[in-house]
TORFIZA-854459 format. One record per residue (C-alpha): x, y, z; residue number from 0; chain. Coordinates in Angstrom, 2 decimals, decimal comma, always signed. Layout:
# TORFIZA-854459
atom u = X&v = Y&w = Z&i = NUM&ch = A
...
//
This chain:
# TORFIZA-854459
atom u = +206,36&v = +181,19&w = +44,66&i = 0&ch = A
atom u = +204,82&v = +179,74&w = +41,42&i = 1&ch = A
atom u = +206,35&v = +176,89&w = +39,43&i = 2&ch = A
atom u = +206,51&v = +177,32&w = +35,83&i = 3&ch = A
atom u = +204,58&v = +174,43&w = +33,98&i = 4&ch = A
atom u = +204,79&v = +173,59&w = +30,18&i = 5&ch = A
atom u = +201,51&v = +174,14&w = +28,13&i = 6&ch = A
atom u = +199,28&v = +171,02&w = +27,33&i = 7&ch = A
atom u = +200,60&v = +169,46&w = +23,86&i = 8&ch = A
atom u = +199,59&v = +171,24&w = +20,88&i = 9&ch = A
atom u = +198,07&v = +174,34&w = +22,67&i = 10&ch = A
atom u = +200,68&v = +176,65&w = +21,18&i = 11&ch = A
atom u = +200,33&v = +175,21&w = +18,03&i = 12&ch = A
atom u = +196,40&v = +175,87&w = +18,28&i = 13&ch = A
atom u = +196,96&v = +179,29&w = +19,46&i = 14&ch = A
atom u = +199,47&v = +180,35&w = +16,53&i = 15&ch = A
atom u = +197,45&v = +178,77&w = +13,65&i = 16&ch = A
atom u = +194,64&v = +180,91&w = +15,30&i = 17&ch = A
atom u = +196,54&v = +184,02&w = +15,33&i = 18&ch = A
atom u = +197,66&v = +183,19&w = +11,45&i = 19&ch = A
atom u = +193,80&v = +182,94&w = +10,65&i = 20&ch = A
atom u = +193,02&v = +186,00&w = +12,46&i = 21&ch = A
atom u = +195,73&v = +188,38&w = +11,33&i = 22&ch = A
atom u = +193,96&v = +190,82&w = +9,38&i = 23&ch = A
atom u = +191,34&v = +191,15&w = +12,00&i = 24&ch = A
atom u = +193,79&v = +191,87&w = +14,38&i = 25&ch = A
atom u = +195,78&v = +194,46&w = +12,26&i = 26&ch = A
atom u = +192,25&v = +196,07&w = +11,43&i = 27&ch = A
atom u = +191,62&v = +196,86&w = +14,73&i = 28&ch = A
atom u = +195,08&v = +197,98&w = +15,26&i = 29&ch = A
atom u = +194,20&v = +200,70&w = +12,09&i = 30&ch = A
atom u = +191,24&v = +201,65&w = +13,98&i = 31&ch = A
atom u = +193,20&v = +202,51&w = +17,17&i = 32&ch = A
atom u = +196,11&v = +204,35&w = +15,43&i = 33&ch = A
atom u = +193,45&v = +206,41&w = +13,49&i = 34&ch = A
atom u = +192,51&v = +207,97&w = +17,11&i = 35&ch = A
atom u = +194,73&v = +210,92&w = +17,58&i = 36&ch = A
atom u = +195,13&v = +210,11&w = +21,35&i = 37&ch = A
atom u = +197,93&v = +213,08&w = +21,87&i = 38&ch = A
atom u = +198,43&v = +213,52&w = +25,32&i = 39&ch = A
atom u = +200,87&v = +216,25&w = +25,17&i = 40&ch = A
atom u = +199,31&v = +219,07&w = +23,71&i = 41&ch = A
atom u = +196,51&v = +220,49&w = +26,14&i = 42&ch = A
atom u = +193,87&v = +220,74&w = +23,33&i = 43&ch = A
atom u = +190,05&v = +219,79&w = +24,00&i = 44&ch = A
atom u = +189,89&v = +218,24&w = +20,76&i = 45&ch = A
atom u = +192,97&v = +215,77&w = +20,91&i = 46&ch = A
atom u = +191,51&v = +215,35&w = +24,94&i = 47&ch = A
atom u = +188,28&v = +213,92&w = +23,67&i = 48&ch = A
atom u = +190,27&v = +211,94&w = +21,53&i = 49&ch = A
atom u = +192,27&v = +210,15&w = +24,15&i = 50&ch = A
atom u = +188,76&v = +209,66&w = +26,29&i = 51&ch = A
atom u = +187,61&v = +207,63&w = +23,20&i = 52&ch = A
atom u = +190,67&v = +205,96&w = +22,74&i = 53&ch = A
atom u = +190,26&v = +204,55&w = +26,26&i = 54&ch = A
atom u = +186,72&v = +203,62&w = +26,20&i = 55&ch = A
atom u = +187,26&v = +201,67&w = +23,12&i = 56&ch = A
atom u = +189,98&v = +199,74&w = +25,08&i = 57&ch = A
atom u = +187,84&v = +199,45&w = +28,07&i = 58&ch = A
atom u = +185,04&v = +197,88&w = +25,86&i = 59&ch = A
atom u = +187,44&v = +195,50&w = +24,27&i = 60&ch = A
atom u = +188,32&v = +194,20&w = +27,60&i = 61&ch = A
atom u = +184,98&v = +193,72&w = +28,74&i = 62&ch = A
atom u = +184,18&v = +191,77&w = +25,54&i = 63&ch = A
atom u = +186,63&v = +189,25&w = +26,70&i = 64&ch = A
atom u = +184,73&v = +189,00&w = +30,11&i = 65&ch = A
atom u = +187,03&v = +191,25&w = +32,25&i = 66&ch = A
atom u = +185,89&v = +193,22&w = +35,24&i = 67&ch = A
atom u = +186,94&v = +196,93&w = +34,35&i = 68&ch = A
atom u = +187,27&v = +199,79&w = +36,29&i = 69&ch = A
atom u = +187,95&v = +203,26&w = +34,73&i = 70&ch = A
atom u = +189,14&v = +205,43&w = +37,50&i = 71&ch = A
atom u = +188,88&v = +209,14&w = +36,50&i = 72&ch = A
atom u = +190,87&v = +212,36&w = +37,28&i = 73&ch = A
atom u = +189,07&v = +215,68&w = +36,78&i = 74&ch = A
atom u = +190,77&v = +218,61&w = +36,51&i = 75&ch = A
atom u = +190,39&v = +221,59&w = +34,60&i = 76&ch = A
atom u = +191,25&v = +219,99&w = +31,55&i = 77&ch = A
atom u = +190,03&v = +216,23&w = +32,10&i = 78&ch = A
atom u = +192,44&v = +213,73&w = +32,43&i = 79&ch = A
atom u = +191,36&v = +210,21&w = +30,82&i = 80&ch = A
atom u = +190,70&v = +207,58&w = +33,29&i = 81&ch = A
atom u = +192,96&v = +204,99&w = +34,11&i = 82&ch = A
atom u = +191,91&v = +201,26&w = +33,02&i = 83&ch = A
atom u = +191,97&v = +198,30&w = +35,72&i = 84&ch = A
atom u = +190,96&v = +195,04&w = +34,44&i = 85&ch = A
atom u = +190,98&v = +191,74&w = +35,97&i = 86&ch = A
atom u = +190,60&v = +188,02&w = +34,45&i = 87&ch = A
atom u = +190,33&v = +185,16&w = +36,63&i = 88&ch = A
atom u = +191,29&v = +184,83&w = +40,06&i = 89&ch = A
atom u = +192,45&v = +181,18&w = +40,87&i = 90&ch = A
atom u = +194,50&v = +181,39&w = +43,66&i = 91&ch = A
atom u = +196,52&v = +178,37&w = +42,26&i = 92&ch = A
atom u = +197,56&v = +180,55&w = +39,46&i = 93&ch = A
atom u = +200,26&v = +183,15&w = +39,27&i = 94&ch = A
atom u = +198,68&v = +186,63&w = +38,51&i = 95&ch = A
atom u = +200,38&v = +188,60&w = +36,04&i = 96&ch = A
atom u = +200,04&v = +192,42&w = +35,51&i = 97&ch = A
atom u = +200,54&v = +193,85&w = +32,25&i = 98&ch = A
atom u = +201,08&v = +197,80&w = +32,03&i = 99&ch = A
atom u = +200,26&v = +199,92&w = +28,75&i = 100&ch = A
atom u = +199,43&v = +203,01&w = +27,37&i = 101&ch = A
atom u = +197,11&v = +204,58&w = +24,62&i = 102&ch = A
atom u = +198,15&v = +208,08&w = +24,52&i = 103&ch = A
atom u = +200,83&v = +209,14&w = +21,69&i = 104&ch = A
atom u = +202,98&v = +212,12&w = +20,86&i = 105&ch = A
atom u = +202,31&v = +214,50&w = +18,73&i = 106&ch = A
atom u = +202,72&v = +213,52&w = +14,87&i = 107&ch = A
atom u = +202,29&v = +215,56&w = +11,64&i = 108&ch = A
atom u = +203,32&v = +214,45&w = +8,14&i = 109&ch = A
atom u = +205,72&v = +217,53&w = +7,69&i = 110&ch = A
atom u = +207,48&v = +216,55&w = +10,81&i = 111&ch = A
atom u = +209,23&v = +213,64&w = +8,50&i = 112&ch = A
atom u = +206,35&v = +211,00&w = +8,02&i = 113&ch = A
atom u = +206,40&v = +209,38&w = +4,77&i = 114&ch = A
atom u = +202,87&v = +208,39&w = +5,28&i = 115&ch = A
atom u = +199,72&v = +209,91&w = +7,08&i = 116&ch = A
atom u = +200,83&v = +209,23&w = +10,86&i = 117&ch = A
atom u = +197,44&v = +208,53&w = +12,02&i = 118&ch = A
atom u = +196,56&v = +205,66&w = +9,05&i = 119&ch = A
atom u = +198,11&v = +202,82&w = +9,53&i = 120&ch = A
atom u = +200,01&v = +201,81&w = +6,38&i = 121&ch = A
atom u = +201,81&v = +199,07&w = +5,47&i = 122&ch = A
atom u = +205,33&v = +199,37&w = +3,76&i = 123&ch = A
atom u = +207,43&v = +196,33&w = +2,76&i = 124&ch = A
atom u = +205,69&v = +194,02&w = +5,22&i = 125&ch = A
atom u = +205,85&v = +196,60&w = +7,87&i = 126&ch = A
atom u = +203,05&v = +198,61&w = +9,39&i = 127&ch = A
atom u = +203,70&v = +202,49&w = +10,14&i = 128&ch = A
atom u = +201,58&v = +204,57&w = +12,25&i = 129&ch = A
atom u = +201,53&v = +206,68&w = +15,40&i = 130&ch = A
atom u = +201,29&v = +204,33&w = +18,36&i = 131&ch = A
atom u = +201,63&v = +201,21&w = +16,28&i = 132&ch = A
atom u = +204,53&v = +200,15&w = +18,27&i = 133&ch = A
atom u = +204,39&v = +202,79&w = +21,06&i = 134&ch = A
atom u = +202,17&v = +201,57&w = +22,55&i = 135&ch = A
atom u = +198,75&v = +200,70&w = +20,94&i = 136&ch = A
atom u = +199,85&v = +197,91&w = +19,33&i = 137&ch = A
atom u = +201,61&v = +196,18&w = +22,12&i = 138&ch = A
atom u = +198,60&v = +196,76&w = +24,17&i = 139&ch = A
atom u = +196,60&v = +195,28&w = +21,51&i = 140&ch = A
atom u = +198,82&v = +192,26&w = +21,19&i = 141&ch = A
atom u = +198,38&v = +191,34&w = +24,92&i = 142&ch = A
atom u = +194,27&v = +191,60&w = +24,56&i = 143&ch = A
atom u = +194,45&v = +189,57&w = +21,03&i = 144&ch = A
atom u = +196,37&v = +186,80&w = +22,81&i = 145&ch = A
atom u = +193,51&v = +186,58&w = +25,69&i = 146&ch = A
atom u = +190,96&v = +186,69&w = +23,05&i = 147&ch = A
atom u = +192,87&v = +183,90&w = +21,38&i = 148&ch = A
atom u = +192,44&v = +181,72&w = +24,33&i = 149&ch = A
atom u = +188,77&v = +182,40&w = +24,74&i = 150&ch = A
atom u = +187,94&v = +181,65&w = +21,28&i = 151&ch = A
atom u = +189,62&v = +178,61&w = +21,42&i = 152&ch = A
atom u = +188,00&v = +177,88&w = +24,93&i = 153&ch = A
atom u = +191,32&v = +177,09&w = +26,52&i = 154&ch = A
atom u = +192,11&v = +177,92&w = +29,89&i = 155&ch = A
atom u = +194,52&v = +180,63&w = +30,60&i = 156&ch = A
atom u = +197,53&v = +179,54&w = +32,40&i = 157&ch = A
atom u = +197,70&v = +182,49&w = +34,42&i = 158&ch = A
atom u = +195,26&v = +185,13&w = +36,06&i = 159&ch = A
atom u = +195,75&v = +188,53&w = +34,25&i = 160&ch = A
atom u = +195,44&v = +191,98&w = +35,41&i = 161&ch = A
atom u = +195,69&v = +194,98&w = +33,06&i = 162&ch = A
atom u = +196,69&v = +198,63&w = +33,89&i = 163&ch = A
atom u = +196,43&v = +200,75&w = +30,69&i = 164&ch = A
atom u = +196,44&v = +204,56&w = +31,22&i = 165&ch = A
atom u = +196,41&v = +207,63&w = +28,37&i = 166&ch = A
atom u = +198,61&v = +210,23&w = +29,87&i = 167&ch = A
atom u = +202,12&v = +208,22&w = +29,93&i = 168&ch = A
atom u = +203,55&v = +210,48&w = +26,98&i = 169&ch = A
atom u = +202,60&v = +213,76&w = +29,50&i = 170&ch = A
atom u = +204,62&v = +212,14&w = +32,38&i = 171&ch = A
atom u = +201,71&v = +209,58&w = +33,40&i = 172&ch = A
atom u = +199,36&v = +211,96&w = +35,60&i = 173&ch = A
atom u = +197,83&v = +210,42&w = +37,93&i = 174&ch = A
atom u = +199,04&v = +206,94&w = +37,83&i = 175&ch = A
atom u = +201,59&v = +207,08&w = +40,89&i = 176&ch = A
atom u = +198,34&v = +208,25&w = +43,02&i = 177&ch = A
atom u = +196,24&v = +205,38&w = +41,74&i = 178&ch = A
atom u = +198,94&v = +202,79&w = +42,17&i = 179&ch = A
atom u = +199,45&v = +204,20&w = +46,06&i = 180&ch = A
atom u = +195,73&v = +203,82&w = +46,67&i = 181&ch = A
atom u = +195,10&v = +200,60&w = +44,75&i = 182&ch = A
atom u = +198,12&v = +198,44&w = +46,43&i = 183&ch = A
atom u = +196,37&v = +196,65&w = +49,06&i = 184&ch = A
atom u = +193,34&v = +195,89&w = +46,65&i = 185&ch = A
atom u = +193,96&v = +195,58&w = +43,06&i = 186&ch = A
atom u = +197,99&v = +194,94&w = +43,03&i = 187&ch = A
atom u = +197,62&v = +192,91&w = +46,21&i = 188&ch = A
atom u = +197,68&v = +189,40&w = +44,59&i = 189&ch = A
atom u = +200,07&v = +190,43&w = +41,47&i = 190&ch = A
atom u = +202,98&v = +188,26&w = +41,29&i = 191&ch = A
atom u = +204,65&v = +189,69&w = +38,32&i = 192&ch = A
atom u = +204,31&v = +192,90&w = +36,33&i = 193&ch = A
atom u = +205,18&v = +193,05&w = +32,27&i = 194&ch = A
atom u = +205,80&v = +196,16&w = +30,35&i = 195&ch = A
atom u = +205,49&v = +195,74&w = +26,64&i = 196&ch = A
atom u = +206,83&v = +199,08&w = +25,36&i = 197&ch = A
atom u = +209,95&v = +197,94&w = +24,32&i = 198&ch = A
atom u = +211,61&v = +197,36&w = +20,66&i = 199&ch = A
atom u = +212,23&v = +194,10&w = +18,61&i = 200&ch = A
atom u = +215,87&v = +193,09&w = +17,50&i = 201&ch = A
atom u = +214,47&v = +191,85&w = +14,40&i = 202&ch = A
atom u = +210,96&v = +191,21&w = +12,45&i = 203&ch = A
atom u = +211,05&v = +187,72&w = +14,29&i = 204&ch = A
atom u = +213,28&v = +188,32&w = +17,38&i = 205&ch = A
atom u = +211,46&v = +190,23&w = +20,44&i = 206&ch = A
atom u = +213,84&v = +191,84&w = +23,27&i = 207&ch = A
atom u = +213,14&v = +190,84&w = +26,61&i = 208&ch = A
atom u = +214,08&v = +193,49&w = +28,99&i = 209&ch = A
atom u = +214,49&v = +192,71&w = +32,30&i = 210&ch = A
atom u = +214,92&v = +196,27&w = +34,01&i = 211&ch = A
atom u = +214,20&v = +199,83&w = +32,97&i = 212&ch = A
atom u = +215,86&v = +202,98&w = +33,92&i = 213&ch = A
atom u = +213,89&v = +205,62&w = +36,36&i = 214&ch = A
atom u = +213,91&v = +209,08&w = +37,20&i = 215&ch = A
atom u = +215,70&v = +211,26&w = +39,58&i = 216&ch = A
atom u = +214,72&v = +214,58&w = +40,60&i = 217&ch = A
atom u = +216,20&v = +217,02&w = +42,56&i = 218&ch = A
atom u = +217,30&v = +220,86&w = +43,22&i = 219&ch = A
atom u = +220,56&v = +222,43&w = +43,10&i = 220&ch = A
atom u = +221,03&v = +225,63&w = +44,90&i = 221&ch = A
atom u = +224,20&v = +227,86&w = +44,67&i = 222&ch = A
atom u = +224,46&v = +230,39&w = +47,39&i = 223&ch = A
atom u = +227,91&v = +232,74&w = +47,82&i = 224&ch = A
atom u = +227,19&v = +235,61&w = +50,26&i = 225&ch = A
atom u = +224,24&v = +237,47&w = +51,67&i = 226&ch = A
atom u = +224,93&v = +241,08&w = +50,07&i = 227&ch = A
atom u = +225,27&v = +242,20&w = +46,78&i = 228&ch = A
atom u = +228,82&v = +243,26&w = +45,62&i = 229&ch = A
atom u = +229,11&v = +246,04&w = +42,51&i = 230&ch = A
atom u = +230,06&v = +244,13&w = +39,37&i = 231&ch = A
atom u = +232,24&v = +246,74&w = +38,28&i = 232&ch = A
atom u = +234,48&v = +246,72&w = +41,41&i = 233&ch = A
atom u = +234,24&v = +243,18&w = +42,30&i = 234&ch = A
atom u = +233,75&v = +241,26&w = +38,68&i = 235&ch = A
atom u = +236,20&v = +238,72&w = +38,50&i = 236&ch = A
atom u = +237,48&v = +238,73&w = +41,58&i = 237&ch = A
atom u = +234,77&v = +237,17&w = +43,72&i = 238&ch = A
atom u = +232,84&v = +234,04&w = +42,32&i = 239&ch = A
atom u = +229,63&v = +234,52&w = +40,82&i = 240&ch = A
atom u = +226,80&v = +232,11&w = +42,01&i = 241&ch = A
atom u = +225,29&v = +231,82&w = +38,47&i = 242&ch = A
atom u = +228,24&v = +231,31&w = +36,57&i = 243&ch = A
atom u = +229,22&v = +228,76&w = +39,46&i = 244&ch = A
atom u = +225,70&v = +227,05&w = +39,09&i = 245&ch = A
atom u = +226,06&v = +226,94&w = +34,87&i = 246&ch = A
atom u = +229,51&v = +225,11&w = +35,60&i = 247&ch = A
atom u = +228,23&v = +222,67&w = +38,02&i = 248&ch = A
atom u = +225,30&v = +221,66&w = +35,64&i = 249&ch = A
atom u = +227,57&v = +221,51&w = +32,74&i = 250&ch = A
atom u = +229,57&v = +218,71&w = +34,19&i = 251&ch = A
atom u = +227,63&v = +216,26&w = +35,96&i = 252&ch = A
atom u = +231,24&v = +214,39&w = +36,77&i = 253&ch = A
atom u = +231,79&v = +217,05&w = +39,28&i = 254&ch = A
atom u = +227,94&v = +216,91&w = +40,55&i = 255&ch = A
atom u = +228,16&v = +213,32&w = +41,24&i = 256&ch = A
atom u = +231,92&v = +212,56&w = +41,79&i = 257&ch = A
atom u = +232,61&v = +215,67&w = +43,94&i = 258&ch = A
atom u = +229,74&v = +216,90&w = +45,78&i = 259&ch = A
atom u = +228,83&v = +214,71&w = +48,95&i = 260&ch = A
atom u = +225,52&v = +213,19&w = +47,79&i = 261&ch = A
atom u = +224,33&v = +213,96&w = +51,34&i = 262&ch = A
atom u = +224,44&v = +217,50&w = +50,56&i = 263&ch = A
atom u = +221,84&v = +216,88&w = +47,67&i = 264&ch = A
atom u = +219,22&v = +215,14&w = +49,90&i = 265&ch = A
atom u = +220,46&v = +211,77&w = +48,19&i = 266&ch = A
atom u = +221,35&v = +208,71&w = +50,27&i = 267&ch = A
atom u = +224,93&v = +208,11&w = +50,60&i = 268&ch = A
atom u = +224,87&v = +204,71&w = +49,14&i = 269&ch = A
atom u = +224,09&v = +204,13&w = +45,64&i = 270&ch = A
atom u = +221,78&v = +200,89&w = +46,52&i = 271&ch = A
//
């Protein structure tokens, strides 16, 4: 495990000064990214083309930083955009931080309640509004801009950096799990820390540091009462009806998790 070290004297001041001087440039890049309708939810060829353009633009941005970039495609009937794997630095004396982000967005129309065009980055009272500005194009660019700042100042990065950037997060991260399993002994083998910047700030100047996230659990519940049909006019109200039992079960998850043995649901008996 690597021990944290303090940055050289004056380095952070130089970094923050550079960021302030180039703020307009950073915002302009975000504006260009927000303008791309990289909607991964609606399976429309036009939107999928926008998504491919978005991923290509991000890959080019990383290459300009000197990163080695792999864009791993996943072709299906409706093409899936590539997942970007990028690396900056391989110093064995430094820890390796892997940043995850996504560049696709949920559908957005002004008639849905937006006060401004969702695909035109708009400043209102010092805040920037646009689809993907915070989820998740802005955070992806923030990391890229941070690396770019160190490069421009000719300062050595204190860590090795890896990027995993996908374009199907809003549609269930299609293809990501398969890629992670495939690359676990290569790309991910040297990763010490993983950072996900897909969260909220507590205020304009106070970010939230999240230590863990919730996952998803998928399972199937089947209710079976008997092997033969019974006439509802004769037996209705006397015998239990499996559909009614299933509705009651799903409508009360306390029953599901407190009364039904976890083993019968195919779940581990321990919560650990």
